[in-house]
Structure formats: structure tokens, C-alpha cells
N, C-alpha and C positions, 0 to 999 in steps of 0.2 A: 607611268611614263611605260615606251619600249623599254626592250632588250638592255635595247644597241643606247638611247637616251640614257639609262642607268646609270652604266659603264661608259661612257664619257663627262655622263651627274657626277661621279666617285672621282674620275677620274680631271674633271676640273675642283673640284674638293679640294684635290691635292693642295691642286697647285697653285688655288690662295694664296697669298698673305696672310690668311686667319685663318689657325693653328686650328687640322679638325679633331680633336676629338669624336672617338670611340668605347663606348663604349659597355663591352662585352656581357654577350648576353650569350646564351647555353640553353633557351629554351620557351617553344612562343610564350608564358604570363613573364618571365621578364622583356623578353623583344617587344611585348602591348607595354609596357610600362617602361622602357628606353625610349619608343618612339614619340608617346606617347609625351612630352618633356615637348617644349615647340625649340627647343636647344639642341635637339637630333639633329639630324640632319644627313645618318646612314647608320645604318648599324654593320656593327662587326659578330662573327662571337669568336669563341672561347676554344678549343677545341679537350684542353683541360678539364676543361671546368662537363663540358659533353661529355665527357667520360666516361667523369668519378659520378650524372647526374647518371648513371647506367649500371651504375658498378662500375667500372672498369681501370687502369689505372694511363695515366698519361704515356705516350709513345705508339700510333698506333695498335694497341692494344685492342678498341671498336671496333667492330665488322666494317669493314669502306657500308659497304651495305645503310646499316641501323644509323653511321657517322652522316650520308648520307640523306636519311632520312629524316633525322633533325634536322640540322639544315634546310630541308626543304622544308621542312612546320612553321620552322622563321622563316622564309619567304616569302610561305601564304598567310603570314603576320601584315606586312606590313606594303605599300607601298615605295618605298626610301629604294635604293641599294645596299647592297649588303657584300658586305667581304665574307669568308671562310679563311676557317684556320681547318690548315688542310697538311698535316703538320711534313713531313717532307714528303709526302702523291704518296702517299703503298706505296713502293715496288716500279711506279708508270705514272710522272707524273701529269705526261699532256688525254693521259687517257683518265685522270681524278680529274685535273679540268674538266676537258668535255664534257662527259659526268652532269657536274656542278656548278654547268654552265645550265646544263641538264633541268636543274631541280631551281634555273633561276637565281644566278648568284655572279657577278659581277667580277671579283675581285674576290685575291686569301696570300694565306700567307703561304709558303714554301721555305721548311728547311733545309739551311747547307750542307744539317749534317759537320760540320766542315773534312765534306769529302773531297778528295783533292778542285782539284778549283775547277780544269776540263770538265768534269764531267757535273758538276751542276750550275759552268755558266750552260751542261747539254740540257742540265734542270730548267732553267728559268727559257731556253728560246722554246723547249716545249712547252711549256703554258701558253707559250705570248704560241707559238702556231696554233694549238687549239685554239683557244681566243683569234683570234683570223677565217677558221675556219668553220667558224659560226656564223663569224657575220660579226662579233664586236671589235673591240678596246680592252682586253680583258687589261684590266689592275692587276696584277702581278705584287704585290707588296714581296721582295725581293728580300729570304733574311738571311742573314751568316748569327751562325750560331761562337760568333770568335771569344770574343765574351765567354756567355755562358759554358758553352763544350774545354772555353782555357786558363782552367783553374791552376796547370799546373805553369801554368807562364808569364812572362810578369802586362803585367798590364800595359806598354810602350808596344810591349810582341803583341797581345793580344789590340790593339786601336791599328796597331799596319797591319797587322793580317785583314783585321773590318774593314777598314780603306780598298786593300789589297784587294778585296771580294766584292764589295758592295760600287766598284770604279769598273775591276769586270760583268757587274752584273746589268752596269746604264751601259755601259758596251755596247752585251747582249739584248737590251730595248726595253731591260721591267722599268717606268720607269719612275719609281719610290727601292727602297732598300730600307729593310728592318735591320738595326742591331740595339735585338736584348741585349738588357743588360743595366743593373740602375751607372750611371752616367756621370759623369759634373762635365764641368761648364768649359774643359777645357776640354774636355774629349767631344762634349760635343763640336766644340767652335772646327772643330780641327774634321772631323767626317761632316762636316753644312760646308770648309773650305773644303776639300777633295770630292765632293759631289754635285756642291752645285746646288739653293741655296731655292728647299724644294724638294726637298729630295731625300730629306732622313726620317726615321719613321720613327719610332724609344714607342716604351714602353715606361707608366710609369708602376713602380711601389713603390713602401713606405721609407721618404725621405727623401723623395724624387727631385728635379731642378721643377720653383715654378717652374708652371702655363704659361704663365706673361716670358721669359725667361727663354720657352721654350721658343717662342714664337720669335720674339726679337731676336731669337737669333738663327730665323728663318728654317726652322723646321717642318715638314709635311705635315708629321700625326704627327701623335702621341694616341696606345692604346691602351686598355689594361689587361688584356689577357684571361685567365684564372682572378684575382684582384675583385672583382664586381662579384662574381660569385662568396670571395668568399668574404667581406661586408656583411652583405643580404646568414649567410651562414654564423658570422659574431654575434649580430642580431637574434638568429631562432637559436641560442645558445642566451645568448641574453634572460630570452624572452618566460626558457626552462626555470632560468640558475630565481630569480623572481619570483616566477610558478613555486616555484623549492620551499620561495623564502615569506611566501602567504602575499605576494602580493598579484598582480595579474596584464591583461594587457596594457598599453604603455596607454598614453594620452596620445593624441594627435594622429594614431595609426590610423589609416586612409582606408575604404573598404580598394577594392579594386580585381576589375574583373578579368 
């Protein structure tokens, strides 16, 4: 597929009534493993996991050049559309999106970090304008941190803020709004009602709603953020413990290239 076709395909996957699931990747081998499964229709990177793999903390501590180089290596492993987690845009959302498109990315998460809403909306507009300038319908997963940064507020206040911000990002042209956090069914229902069907993107964490429930509620996409890497590292940790206890490689372990 061309870049234009990949962008259109990624948008269509969000608009389809079937829930889009993306198990996030952080390097070429994780990308190849995830892409090799028949149910995988798109890839998404996890900024936390990429940063950790290079020894950096999350939060734009990994240099943008290195971050984009890692994403480029992932894009080169697959013909599937790739969405990148680009944190808050590294100070210049439009330029960061332009550079990401340059390595083959056709969608991205951009955090609002609870900035003043007018500033956050300008970031959304800059991201979409960068896509237009490159001739693609860039699939911005406009993220609001209402829940993850709203720990000093009530859940009701966080939900109200998420609705307000999400509606503003949709009005600015974002095709989907990402509301990370451990959301209950009533909160998801409120967000879908406020945004419209297949406009809400969520993250899966331990104890999250089942996928079939999210699909029935009209959620567009569920991603796994750093949890996919944590699952892999937990398996590695368990291997080490088994080896120290006199065991070995678990039966059923696959040879992956």
C-alpha cells in the first residue's frame, strides 16, 4: 500500500463496527511478532516501551531523533499501517508529525497533558495540517489526560473534562479521541454518547472492561500501551526464576525470527 492508502486503511479500521485492537510494539522483533498474527490489522508503537528499551524514562526524555529512528525501524518491518505514540509532540506538534510521516507513520497519539484547551486544540490542528501538507488523511488519536493527570479531582470532574476536551478535538477535525485510564462501563457509555460511535479510543489495563463489551458500546479502538512490553518482561523474569530454581525453557516456546 502507498502511504495515502495506509492512512485511509487505518481510518477505516477505526470507523468499522468491529473493535480495532492494537497490541503495542517497541522494536522490530516485537513488531514482526505482532504483525505475524492473522488478526493484526495495524500496528501501534508505545513511547514508554521504546524509551525503556533505550534506558530512558517516559515523558519525552528519549531524544526525538532516536525515537523516530526506532519508529522507522518498526515501520520497515511491515506493510501494515502504523500509528506512533509521540507523547506531547516534543514542543512542535506539526513538525514532529511531519517528520513521523516522513518515516512512514500514518497516525499518532498526541497527549494534551491538560494544557489550556485552546493550546491543546491548536496542537490538534497542527497535527492534522501536517498530514494535509503531506497529502494524507492523518489519523490523529487525540489524547486527553483528564483521567491519568486528574488524580486530585473527582471521577465526575475528570469525566466532564474528558467530554469537553474530546468534543473540542473532534470539532477541530480529529477522527478519534483517546481517553486512557481504567474506565468503567458507565464512563465509557458517557464518552461514546458524547463523541459518537467509533470515536473513542481506550487503553486496556488489568481489570479493564472485556473487549466484547467495548465493541458493543461503540468504542473504536483499544490499545495496550506499555502493558505488552510488561507482559513480555514478566515472561522473561519468570524464565530467570525458573532457571535459578533448576528449571529451563518452557515447553511450547516458539522460535521467532
